[in-house]
Structure formats: C-alpha cells, structure tokens
N, C-alpha and C positions, 0 to 999 in steps of 0.2 A: 461638967463640960458638955455632955451630950444634951442635957436639957436647955442650957443657956445658949449654946453655940452650934454644935454639930447638927442636931436635928433641925432647928430653925433655918440654918443657912443652907444645908444640902437638900432638905425636903421641901422647904417653903420659901426659899430665896429671900429670907428676912434681911433686908439691907441694913437695918439698924443694928442687928446682932453682928452682922458682917463688919460694920464700922467699929463697933466696940472691941471686937476681937483684934481687928487690925491695929487699933491704937495701943492695945495691950502688948502685942508682940513686936511692934515696929522698932522700939528701942534696942531690941536684941538681934535684929536682922541686918546683916551686912551683905549687900548685893554687888556682885562683880559680873558684868556681862562680858563674854569672851571677846567680842569685837572692841570693847573698851580697853581690855588688857593687852590683846594681841592685835594691834591696829593694822599690821601688815598681812594678816591672814587673808587669803583669797576668798571670794564670795562662795556661798553655799546655797544651792537651790534644791528644794524638795518638790518632787513630782509624784502625784498619785496616779497610777496606771490601773484603770478598771478592767477586770477580767470578766468576760461574759462566759458563763458556763454553757457547755453544749447541752442539747436536749436530753441526752442520756444522763449527764451529770446533774442537770436540773431535776429530772424525775427522781433520781436517787436522793438528792438533797431534800426535796419536799417529802419524800417518803420517810426519811429518817427524822425530819423535823416534826412531823405529825406523830411519829412513834415516840419521840422524846416527850411531847406534850401529854400523850396518853400515860406514859410511865410516871410523869410528875403528878398528873391528876390522880393516879392510883394511890399516891402517898398522902392525899389531903386529909383523909380520915384516920391516918396512922398516927400513933403516939410516938413513933420513932423519931430520933433526931437526925436521921439519915437524909432527909429531903435536900438540904444544901449540897451534900456530896453527890446525890443523884443528879441534881441540876447541873453542877459543874462537869460531871462525867458526860452528860448528854451534850453540853456545849462544846466540850473538848472533841467529841466525835464529829460534830458539825464543822468545827474549825479544821480538823484534819481532812475531812472530805473536801473542803474548799481547796486544800493544797493538792491532794491527789487521791482519787477514789480508792486506790490500792492500800492506802494507809488505814482505811476503815474495813475494807473487805479484801483480804489478801488474794493475789492472783486475779484481781478484777481487771478485765480487759478494756474497760472504758479509759480512753486517753485523757490525760490531764490538760485542760485548757491553760492552766497556769504554767505548766512546764513548756507548752508550745509557745507562750509569750516569752518565757525566759530564753528559749532557743533563738527567737527573733532578736531579742535585745543583745544577747551575747555575740551573735553573728555580726551585728552592726558595730558593737564595741571593738571586736577583733579587727574588723575592716578599717576602723578609724584609728587603731593603735592605742586604745584605752585599756586600762586595767581596772578590775572591779572586785570589791568585797561582796560576798553573797551570804546573807544571814538567814537562818531559820531557827525557831525554837525547838523544832522536832528533829532529833538526830536521824531517825529513820527517813525523814523527808530529805535530809542532806544525803543520805545513802543512795536514794533514788537519783538525785541530781548528780551525784558522783559517778554512778554507773552510766548515766546518760553522757556525761562529759568524757568518760573513757571511750564510749562508742563514737563520739564525735572527734576524738583525738585532741581535745583541749588540754593545755598544760595548766595545772593548778596545784595549790597547796591546800591542806586540810587540817582543821582543828576542831575538836569537841572536848567535852569534859573528861573523857577517858585518855586523852593524849598525854603522854609523859612530859615532864618539864623539859627534858632534853630534846624530845621530838618537837615540842612546841617552839622552843627557841630556834631550832634549826629551820623549821618551816617559816617563821617570821623573818629570819636572816636571809634565807634563800629568796623569799618573795621580794624583800627590799632590794636584793641584788639582781633582780630581773628574772628569776627562775619561776615562771608561772604567770599566766595572764589573769587568773582568777584565784580567789582565796575563799574556800567554803568554810564557814564558821558557825558553830552553834551559838545562839544569842547569849546564853549564860557564860560560856567559856570565853567569848571574845568581847564581852561588854565593856571591859575596862582594862587598863594596864598594859596595852600593847600599841606600838607605833607602826602603822601600815600606810605611810604616806606615798608609797609607790602607786597606790590606787587613787584614781580621781573619780571613780563611780562607786556608789554603794547601792546594793539591791536588797531590800527587805522582802522576803518571800511571804511572810505572814505577820499580822499585827500582834504585838504584845499588849497585855493589859495595861501596863504602865508605860506611857509614851517616853518617860525619862530614860527608861532602859534602852529604847530604840535610839534615842539621842546620844547616849553614851557609846553605843555601838557605832553609830555614824561618825562619831568623833575619833574613831581609830584612824580615819583618813583625813579628817578636817582638824588638823592640829599643827603644832610647831613643826616646821620642816616641809609642810605642804606648799608648793608654789604654783599649783594649778587650781582653777575653780573646781569645786566638788559638786557633783550632781547625785541626788539621792532619790532612787526609785522605790516606791512602795506599791507592791502588787496586791490589790484588793478585789475580791470577787464581788460583783455587783449584786445588790438585793439579797445579801446573805448576812449571816452572823458577823462576818468580818467587817462589813460596812457599818453595822451597829456598834461594834467595838471602836471603830474610828470616830464615830459620832460621840461616843462616851469619852474618848480622848479629848475632844474639843471642849466638852462640858467641864471636865476635870482641870484642863489647862486654864480655862477662863476663871474658875474658882481660885486656883493657885495664883494666877497673875494678879487678880484683884485683891487678894488677901495678903500675900507675901511679896508683892512687887517682883514677881519673876522667880522666886525660889520654888523648889519642887516639894509638893506635899502629895500624899496619896490618900484619897478618901475611901472609906470602906464602901463596898458595893453590897447592897442587901440581896437576899434571896429573891424577893419580888422583882428587883431590877434585873437580875439575871434571867428570870423567867420571861420578862418582857422582851429581852433580846431575842429569845427563841420565837415568841409570839409574833414579833414584828419583823421577822426575817423571812416571811413567806415570799416565794418567787412569784412575781406578778404574772408571768407567762404560763404558770401551771393552771 
C-alpha cells in the first residue's frame, strides 16, 4: 500500500495513483454531509484570529526554536531511535509557548498575547449576551484561563479528563440551564458525546494536529437543538509553529476531500515534515 499509494500520493502528489485508490475505495464509502441530513441547522462560520506575539514573547520563541534545532541536529549522527520523540517534544514546547510563556517557564512574568486577545473576545461576548465554549488541549492552559476568569468574576463551567461522570453531567446540565456564560473544556474530554447548544460561540485556544478533532469539538454547539448561528474562533499565533500546523490541516483536508469525497482520514506525518515545521516557523521580525 505504501509503495503503490501512500508514498506516491502524499510525497509526490501522483494523481494517477490518487485516482486508482479512489476507484478502489469509492464503492465502500457512504458520505452524509450534516447540512444534507439536518437541513434546519443554522449556519456555522469559522474565523481565524491571528495573535501577534509581543517582543518579549517573540524573543523567547525564537530562542527556543533555535535551541530545538540544535538539539535535533545533535541527534543526526546518533544511532538512537529517539529522534522522532525529541522532535515532538520540542514542537510541543513551542506550541505551549504560543499559548502562554508560563507553560514553558514556570513563574515567567511575560504576559500572554493570546490571553489578552481572549479577554477582549470574552468581554465583547458578555456585553452582547452570547455564551461560548472554550477549548484547549492543554489542561494547565485551561487552569491559567480558569484563574483569570475567577479574577474577572466570570461565571463558567469546567470539564477535563479528570472530571468525574457525575460532575461532568452536572456541569453540562447547569450550563444548558443558563448557569455560566463560558464552558472551559479540554479538547479530548469534550470532543464528542455532549450537547452544549446553549453556546453560540466556540473558541479554540490552540490548533490540534487532526482538524477533525476540532470539528467534533465545535459540533458540541452546532448540533440538533441549536437555533442560533454558530461562530467558531481559532486563535493562531502568527509566523509560528501554530500557523504551520494550520497549513498542514489544509493539506490533509485537500487530500481527504479529493480521495474520499469528504470523509476523514489522517495521513502519517514524517519526522522530516515535523522538523520542517520548526525550520519554517522563524519569526520574521527577529
């Protein structure tokens, strides 16, 4: 399969291999688009909000990016199989820095530009009478946002992977009954299986590798029972690893749409592709 399809299609954009595979799988694929099945569902709008890092954040990001490349280069002559894990660990560090510097360096006093943008968004939503789901894949990032909301006096519900079933059900019920303007949710814990149609806004604080996971999370608000248009904000830091991940999303979506007519597949990302994400995410202003 790798020789005939995966490598030619993903690495060399071989259209003939693409068409052969499409013909082979097409008889087994049944596609149902949500707006065909649920014709009364209100519209859904996705908006990418670019976050510009402060000079202090940008300096720290570039320093860690170069440090990451040095660590990866040190493994070139090593016979160890640890290189992919090192690459992933360094990418994780850069992604967490994009969210909040204190996630990488505890007690760091550099303010988070992403948190500042979230404050502006939530203030506007409260003033307009809207409710929002706020997703992050990092539980400690949610903890920072939670502390910030407590300081602001915001009313909210909370859910992550450690939440008990009883507490989870209560939080969902309370939010649906109007108790709380925001619902903080870890991406894995709230990706599927819950109905939160009291919210008409969804905010993704950081991009996930698989865009289908983000879509499932957004669908907690955009589903049966929703009678308002749903707006989805994606907060992406400009010229960083986050922007490269979003570009990777587009590439994978195009492949999936062309091959499976809209069904979701997830292509494997090579170590070299991961390294290129770090190489190509240098901040222009540094």
